[in-house]
N, C-alpha and C positions, 0 to 999 in steps of 0.2 A: 444549166437550168430554167426553166420559163420563171420570172416574179410572179406571184401571187395573184390573181386576179381578184376584185373583188366580188362579193358574191350578188347572183342577179337579183335585186327585191321584189318579193312580188305580194306583200301585204306587211299592215301596220297594225300596230296595239295605240287605241286613242278612247279619250275619252270626248261622244260627241257634245255640242253646244248648242244646238236648236232644240229647246222646248216650247211647249204652248206659252210659257210665258216670258221666254227670253226670245220667241221670232219676230213681233211686235218692232221690240227694242232693236235688233240685230238688221230689223230691214230695213228702217227707217235710219240707223245708224251706218249703212251701206248707202243707202242714196242719198245721204249727204257726202258722206267721202267722199263718192264718183263725182257728186257738184263742184266739192273743194280743189279737187283733182284736176277736174276741165279748165276753171276758174286757174287755177297755179301755173296754168302753163307746163308742168313738169310733164305732161304725156304727150302733148305735142310733137314727138318726135316718131307717135305708133300713131298707124296709119288705122289700128282698133286698138284705141288705150281703155275704152270700158272692158275689154277682157282680161286688164289688168286687176280688174277688183273682182276678188273671189267672188262665185256664185252662195248666197245663203244655207244653200243643202251641204256645202262643203267645210262649213266650219268647226274646228277638233279644236283638240290639244293633244299633239302627238307622246305617245309614252314609249315607243322606242318602232323600228322598221325591220321587217323580216324577210328572212327568205327562205321560201314552203313551196317547192317546184313538185312536192307529190305530195298524193291525196295520205296516204302513210304521214306523212310531216306536220300537214296540215291539221289531221285528224289529232294529232299530238298537242302542238299547241290550241285547240278548240277543248280537248279534257284537261288540260292547264285553267285555262280561261275558267271554265262553268266548274270545276272543284275548287277553284279559289276559296281561301275564307276571307272574305271580304271584310267581314265585321273585324276580325283580329287584327289585319292588316287597317284597317282606320282607329284600331283603339293606340296598336303600334306605332301611329304618326302622331297621335294626338300625344302618347305617352300616358296613357291610360293602362294601368294591370287588368291581365288577360281575366275574366269573369271567369269565378268559382277556383281563386288562389286567394285565398285571405290571409293579410300580415296579422303575423301577432306580434304587436311591439313588448319593449321592454315589462310596460306595465300590467301585461297581461289580457287586456280586452282587445278584442278579435274586432278590429276596422276592416268594415266592409268595403268591398271594392268601387269605384267613382263608376257613376251611371256612364252608359255607352255615349260617344262621344258623337254630336248631331252630323247630320248630314254634311258633302261637302257642298259649301254654296259660294259662290264666287261672281266680283265684277271683272268685264272687261274694259281697260283703263289706256288712256294714254298708246301713242304710237313708237315704236322702237326698233331696232335693226341690227340682228348679228354684224352686219358687214359695215364700212366705213359709212356714217350718214352721207357723208358728201358724194359716196360715191357708190351705190345698193339697189339690187332689185329685188329685195322684200321689206316688205312694213307690216309686222306684225300687233294688234292688241294684244295687251300684257295682263294675264290673270292673276287679281288679287282675293285671297281667302279672307272674307270679309270680318268672319266670325273669330278668326284664330289670324296669327300671322303666317306671313307665308310658308313656313314650313311647314304644314301640318300638309297643304296639299302638296307640296315640291316631294315630301318624306312619304306619305299616303302613292304617290306616282313611281318611285323611286322603289317601293316594296314590291309594288304591285312587276315591275319591270324586271325585277331579281327573281322571280318567278319564274319569267321564259326563259331568262339568262341561265337558271341553273339547270335546267332540260337543253340548253345546247337550242334554242328556239327564237332569240332576237338576236339583231347582230350588236356585239357589242363593241358600245363608240367608248373611245376615249379621253371623254371630257363631261363635265356634269351635263345631267339634263335639264334643259332651258326650255319652258313649258312656254307656248306661245302660238297666237292666234292669229296665224298667218291671212291678212286683208289684201294684199296689193302684191302681186309678182307681175313682172315686166314679162317675163319667161313667155306666158302665154297670150303675149304681143306681137307683132310682126313687123317689120320693117322700120328703123330708124330713118326721121326726115330728117336733117340739122337744118338751122334757119340761117339767114344771112349774119345773125348777131352771134348765132352759137359756134358756129362752124364754118367751114366751106362743103359743097354742096358734094352729094353723092352717098355711097355708104359707108363713105370713112369716117374715124374717131375723131374729131377737132383736136389741133396741134396747140403750140404756143400756150399764150396767157388763156386762150380759152382751154386749156386742160388744166393750167395749174388752179385758175379759178376755180371748176370743180372740184377737183381734189383737195383745195381748201376752204369749200362751204361760200365761197363768192359768188357772185353774179345772181344775187334776186334767189337763191334756190331752183335756179334752172337750167344749169350746167348737167349736159350728159355726156356720153361716151359708149360707143360702140364696142363690143369684146369680138373679137377676132375668133369667127365660129370655128375655124378649120383647127383651130389651136387646142379651142374650149370642147371641141366634141359637139358642139348644136349645129343647127343647121339654117337657123336664121339668127337675125340679129337682136342682141339681149342689151336694153337698155338699159343703161346705169344713172340711177337716179343725183340729183344733190338735193336731198329731202333735208337738209340741216332746216331751213327754216318753216318746212311744215310740219315737221318733230315738232318744234317749239310750238307753231299753231295748235297741234292737237296735245299739250303737255296737261291733263287733269281730263281729259275729255273723256266720259264715260260711252260706251258703245254700248254696252247692257249693267244692268245689275241684277243681282238675288237670283242669278241663272244654279237653278240645282242640278249637280252633276249625276244623274241616274243612273245613267246604264256606262258600261266599259265594252267595247266593241272592237274584232277584229276585222277589217276590210281588207279591200282586194284595192294594190295598188291602180293609180288612175279614176279619175272623177268621170263619170256618164251624164250625158245631158239627159234630162229627164222631158220627154216630150209624149206622156200621154198624163192622164189621171184629170182630175179636176183642175181648176184654177189655182189652189190653193198648194196643191202638189206641183205644179209645171212652175211656178212661184220661186220653188228651189234652187230653179237652173240648172243645177248641175247635183250628183251624190256619188257616192260612194258606194260601192255594193258590199253587206254586211256579211258577213259569212259567218260571225258567232257575235253571240250578245248576251250581256248576261246583269243581272241590274246591282246598283251598289249602293 
């Protein structure tokens, strides 16, 4: 019997992060991040290190990935999004009783339900990684719900995700949802070039002390290694950053504050370069095609 193949991913559910107020903050933060990364030497193993910085127009929080290969399945997902009771999900996330249900305590007086919770307003702060900081290909900014503890944001996203899971329209992942805004991904860069200090010439990974230093977070944050492309299914060398020191440098640094999460979207996989429109639109760099949107 042939092993079960993972589904072909076509779309994802997300909360966009670029708004009128967040845009100038995020633009400035990405520019600073790019300059700091170049100065650190972490991207010296790539011919086009600038491409590892995610474009402004791609910034979002992913709630889940989808396999919607047919028009019928896509239409079902769009229907779930459009019919979702966002207000109810927000109240559930905040622990607020549903409107229309009045609690009657023992003393007989009717207690009105608490007012509806405020909109989700977050900040993006610090850098983190899902992998070992000493050998990672992705760095992300951490979303923080300033008005409440982080539980409300995560609970709302989980409730929204579950609405699609119940219909079999989102890939079930057997791990907790980790909200993150990816700002660096070395998969978008090409061809690693080791230096004399970091390893031997050519496109091979460093060996001996250089590898041990990278794995243990030594070497001034400039260690690297290249994944075997054939073994891992990639066509190009993928740089693993030793970002231990760089993550420490960005501890507490805010990328943007007071980002009001206004919409939830279903997008097609694969960001496309923005080549038309005015300068403000082209500034986005790349963006995902939105196939369905609703306000939250």
